[in-house]
C-alpha positions, 0 to 999 in steps of 0.5 A, spaced: 560 491 521 554 491 526 553 498 526 553 499 519 547 494 518 543 497 524 544 504 520 542 502 514 536 499 517 534 505 521 535 509 514 530 504 511 525 505 516 526 512 516 525 512 508 519 508 509 516 512 514 517 519 511 516 517 504 513 510 503 507 510 508 504 517 506 505 514 499 501 508 501 496 512 504 494 516 498 494 509 494 489 506 499 485 512 498 485 513 491 484 505 490 478 505 494 475 511 490 477 508 484 474 501 486 468 504 488 467 508 482 468 502 478 464 497 482 458 497 477 462 495 471 466 490 475 460 487 479 456 486 472 463 483 469 464 478 475 471 482 476 469 485 483 474 481 487 480 482 483 478 490 483 478 490 490 484 486 491 488 490 486 486 497 488 484 496 496 487 490 499 494 490 496 495 497 498 492 496 505 496 490 506 503 494 504 501 500 509 500 495 515 506 491 514 512 492 519 516 499 517 522 498 513 519 491 510 
């Protein structure tokens, strides 16, 4: 039973490394670009912090989280 859960965890880590992390890199980069482009509007409307959290902080936090998590 132990080796099955270890194999499952290894599979999750491999999937995260090969698919999840590259996707999160793209999400972080595109989010930063979108955040920068929307900055004039979000500053005027007072929504800058929400935009930063949604488009930059959330993908970044997921990117730097432990593999397989």
